C-alpha positions in Angstrom: 4.1 -26.4 -12.1 7.6 -25.0 -12.8 9.4 -22.7 -10.4 8.8 -19.6 -12.7 5.2 -20.6 -13.2 4.6 -20.5 -9.4 5.7 -16.8 -9.4 3.7 -15.8 -12.4 0.5 -17.8 -11.7 -2.4 -15.5 -11.6 -0.6 -12.4 -12.8 -1.3 -10.5 -16.1 0.3 -12.1 -19.1 3.9 -10.9 -19.8 5.2 -10.1 -23.3 8.8 -11.2 -22.4 10.3 -13.4 -19.7 14.1 -13.3 -19.4 15.8 -16.1 -17.5 19.3 -15.3 -16.2 21.5 -18.0 -14.9 24.7 -17.1 -13.1 27.4 -18.6 -10.9 26.5 -18.6 -7.2 28.6 -16.3 -5.2 27.9 -15.0 -1.6 27.6 -11.4 -2.7 25.1 -12.2 -5.4 22.9 -14.2 -2.9 22.7 -11.1 -0.7 21.5 -8.8 -3.5 19.7 -11.1 -5.9 16.5 -9.0 -5.9 18.4 -5.8 -6.6 20.1 -7.6 -9.5 16.8 -8.9 -10.9 15.2 -5.4 -10.6 18.3 -3.8 -12.3 18.0 -6.1 -15.3 14.2 -5.5 -15.6 14.7 -1.8 -15.3 17.4 -1.6 -18.0 15.3 -3.8 -20.3 12.2 -1.7 -19.7 13.6 1.1 -21.7 13.2 -1.0 -24.8 9.9 -1.5 -26.5 9.3 -5.0 -25.2 6.0 -4.5 -23.3 5.6 -6.2 -19.9 8.9 -7.8 -18.8 9.6 -10.4 -16.2 13.1 -11.4 -15.1 13.9 -14.7 -13.5 17.4 -14.8 -11.9 18.7 -18.1 -10.9 21.6 -18.5 -8.4 21.1 -21.1 -5.7 17.3 -20.0 -6.0 15.4 -17.7 -8.1 14.4 -14.0 -7.7 11.5 -12.6 -9.7 11.0 -9.1 -10.9 8.2 -7.8 -13.1 7.3 -4.6 -14.7 
């Protein structure tokens, strides 16, 4: 099972999953969940349906609408 599958296993199906890979900086580690939520919230204004955001730094953060 992939890392993202571990987060989505057992959840309702998503229409869109966005994977964001970015360089690791200390300030990004501290607020990775806020960043994933921000991306999800901005994308949720588009007619995409259920959205999931997987943010990868040194480890992942998951946000789902």
